[in-house]
N, C-alpha and C positions, 0 to 999 in steps of 0.2 A: 631483634629486625635493629638492622645496620644498614645505611647505604655503602657502608665499606667492607668490601668482602672479605677481607682479610682479618678485621677485625669483629666479624660479625662467626668466621670459621671458628677463631681462636676462643670467641665465649662460645660456640656450641662443644666444643672437649672439651670445656672444662664443666659445661653444665652439666655432659655424658658423663663426665669421671667424677660425679655428685650422682649417679644413677639414677639421674630422670633425659628421659627420651626428648628428641627437640626437631621445632620445624623451623625453618629459616624462610625470611622475608627481607627484601631489599630498601621496600620503602613501606610506608603505611597505610596507602591505598592497595600494596601488596599483600599486607597481612591478614588487612579487613576482610579480603576477598578470601584468604584461605580460610580466617575462622567461619567463613560463613559454608564453605563449602566443607570443612572438616570437623567444625562444632568449636564450641568454648575448651580453651585451653587453662591451668590453674595458676598459671604465672607466666608474666611475658616482662621481657628486659627488651627497651626502649630506648634506642640513641633519641639524643632533643634535637641535634640541629642533622633535618634528611628536606631532601628537595621534594617537591609536589606535596608533602604534608608532611609540616613539622610533628615534630613529636608532643607538642601542646597539644595540639589538635585532636592528633592522632589517639591521647589519652582521653581527653573529650569525649571523641564519640565510642573510643571501646569501653569504656565503662560507663556509656550511655546504653550501648547494647548490650554490654557482659559484666553488669555490677558485683559481681562475685570474684572478678577477676581480680588474681596479683598483679600489681604492675611496678616495676621497678625501673627506674630512668637510669641513664645514661647520659656523663657531663663530662664535658671537658673545663677547664680553671675557672674558664672564660663566665660557663652558664651556671654557677652556683645560685645565683638569688631565681632563675628561670627554676631550678631543679627545685629550689625551696615551694618556688609558686604552683610546681607540681603537687607538692605533696598537699600544699590547700586544696587543691581539684580533688583528691584522691588517690595519686600512689603512694605505695607502701613504704617506698624506700629509694635511694640514691647512689650510684657507685660513681668515683671520679675515673677518669681514663688517663694513663692507661693501668688498667684493671691486673689486680694480682689475685691468684688462685686462689691465697687464705681469705682473702677478703668477700669473693665472689659466692665461696660457700657460705661466710658466713651469713651475707645478706639474704642469701638463697635459704636457708633454714630459718632466717627471723621473719622473712615476708612469708613464707608456706605457713609459719606456725601464727602468723596474726590472722592472715585468709583460714584457719581451721578455727581457731577461736571465735571471729567474724559467725562462720557456719554454724558451728557449734550454738554458740548462743543466741542465734534464728530459731534454730531446731531446738532449743530447749522453752525459748519465749512462745514456740507458737504449743509445743508442746503441754505451756503449762496452760494456755491460753484455752486450748481446746478440755483438759481437764477440768479448768474452771469451767468453763460451759458444761459439761458434762454433771460436773456436780452443782452446776447451779440447775439443773434440768431435772436433778434427783432432788434434788431440796424441792423442788416447784412439786414436782409428784408426790414427795410426804406431805407438802402442805395440805395439797387438794387432798390426798388418802385422811389427815387428820382433820379436816374441814368437812368431810364426808362421814366422817365421825358423830363429828358436833351434831350435823343435822339430825342424822337417828337418833344419836339420844335425845334433842330437841324433841321429835318426832313422837321417841317412845315413852315423853310426858304429856303428851298431847295428842290420845288418839285421836281425836277427829280431827288435824290436818296433815295424817298421814299422806305422803306424797306430795301436798303443800308445794315444799322447795323445790321441787323437781318441774312440777308439773309452771311453778312460774317463770322459773328458767327459762324452760321450752319457750312458754308466749310469750316471753322479755326477747329471745333470742329470733323469730318469727319474727314479731314487729318492728325488732331495731333493723333488719333486714330491708323491711318497707321503706324504712329511713335513711337508706343508704351507707348505714356500718356493714364493715367488713373488717378482715384482720385480727388485729389486739384489740382494736376497739368492741368490736363484739364476742371478745372470748371476756372481755370486762365484765359484758351487761352479763351473758352466762354466768359468770361466777358470783358476779355481784345480783343475781337472780337466788342462785343458788342458797346466799348467805343472807338472805335481806333479814330475815328474822332471826339472826341466832342470837340477838341480845335475849332472847326469851327462856332463856339458858336459864335465866339470872328471876326470871317471873315466876310465881310460884304457884304451882299444883292447884291450889285451891281455886286461885283466881283464873287460868287458864278452862279449868273445865266446869266455873261455874255455869251453871243451869239458868241461871236468871241474869238480869240487869247488873248492872256493876257499879258499884256506890262512885262517887266521884273523887275519895280516894283509892277505893283500885283501880280507877280508871288511869290515875295518876301514875300509880305502881306499872302498868300496861304500857303505860307511854315510854318508860323509859328503855324501853328494850332497844330502841334505838340507838340514843347514845350509846349506852351497856356494849350493843354489839359492834360499834365502832370503836370503842377503846380494848373490846377485846382481838378486835381484830388489827389495831394499829402495827403492833410490835412484828406481824408477819408480813403486814400487806403495806408498808411504807412503800412502796415501789409502784403501787397499783392505786393512787387516791381516787380515782375513779367509782372502784368497788366499794372504798370508804362512804364513798359520797351516796352511794346508793342505801349502803346497810343505814346512814344514820339517817338520808331526809327522803325513804320512800313514801312518808305519811305525812309528808308537806301538799299544800293544794293551793291551787292558782290564785283564789282570793286570800290569802295569808291566813288561812284559820286553821293551818294543819300543826304538825307539832316535828321536831321538839323547837325550832327556830323560828316557825311565823313564816318561813320565806314565801314569797310571791311571784308568780307567774316562771321571768327569764332568770328570778335569780336562784329560782331551783335547777340541779345540773338535769339537763334533758334525758340520764340516762335515767335519775329517778323520775323522773317524769313516769317513763316508759314502765319502770315496774312497778308503779304507784297504779296505775290502768289496772295492769296482767292480776297485780296482786288483789286488788278489789274484782276482779270479773272471778276470780276462782275461789276468792272467797266465802261469793256470793251462793255459786254455784254448788257448794259440797257443805256437809252434816256439820253445823255446830253444836257443841255442848246448848247456846241459848237458844237457837232457830234450826230449823230443818232448810234443808238448799231449797231455792230460788231456781225458779227452772231459766235456761238460758236467754229465752225469750224475755222473760223481767228483768236478767241482768243485761242484757245490752240496751234493754230502756232508760236502765238506772245509769248506765254510763253515758246514755244519748245526753239524759235528762241534765246529766252534771257535768256536761262537755261546757269547759269554757270557766269551771267556777271550783268543782274541787279537780277535775282532770284536765288536761291539754287536749284539747280539741283533737290539735293535726296528731295526736299519738294516738288518740281513741281511734280515728278514722284509720291508721296504719294498722292497729290489731283489728280493726275488722274487714281490712283488703286480708292482711294474714291469714284468718280464722275463715275465711269467706269457701273453701273447699271442705272443712269440717263439716259431718253431718250435724254433729250436734249444735251448729248454727245457722244452717244452710237456710230454716224458714224462720228464723229470726231477722238476719241480715236481708 
């Protein structure tokens, strides 16, 4: 691109002699119009001093529209400072007039090599990011598969709690939807519900299956499952702190009488308060070694009685709304 026809034609011949096809423009405006109609070209040689639109203005605009284009600036003796400014803007190189054939060929090779390196680096970066995302997805899936195996191992220890984790997870998600949870926040609830009792892997089977009341020492042993579950999962779920909070805090109570930290009210993460309600409901309505199941009507009454003391009243109502359509609760609600 040059407003001097002789210089423009001479450059075109030199570039064509290097094995490249050329198009010509006499001004920046003409060049932009040509690019718009014909599409991007890999390299542009542009004069700096031109009427209508000077080379600096053209450079800014063409790189805005075609950031991958390699641009070489043509300079006069008095324009070296401007040429250096063009390099700062994004030009890959500059040549001084009058041009020499060997210099043109060398500058063309250098500019195209730089452009190819930029494009290759971008491709590798994007490809690497895609591979990292894929590995991350596979790692998460492997984690989920491993977690499910742990849950199955836990429920194999305690025949009375078979399916408990899956039901708690399902109830928790439905309740969380009523409270406005969506997307990743909902997924954290789902996973937290599935893993909430994972620490019972470390609870003795004779205590898990004991048919009568627990002694104070045995109860302390059972209570340890919340903090143990957090420690088991922490290396794998460092990026999912909500899940860890659910596992640790799902036995906390609004009035501060829960465990392991004696948290009260809003100190307890809402996600843990959700799991606390649905965990209690499922525990009450399923058969346990130490007692037969309660009816859904009785369980609903107990949740209502303990709302505001043991359980978050807002969460209790959200659970009732979520389950209102279920046949097992229709008469109780």
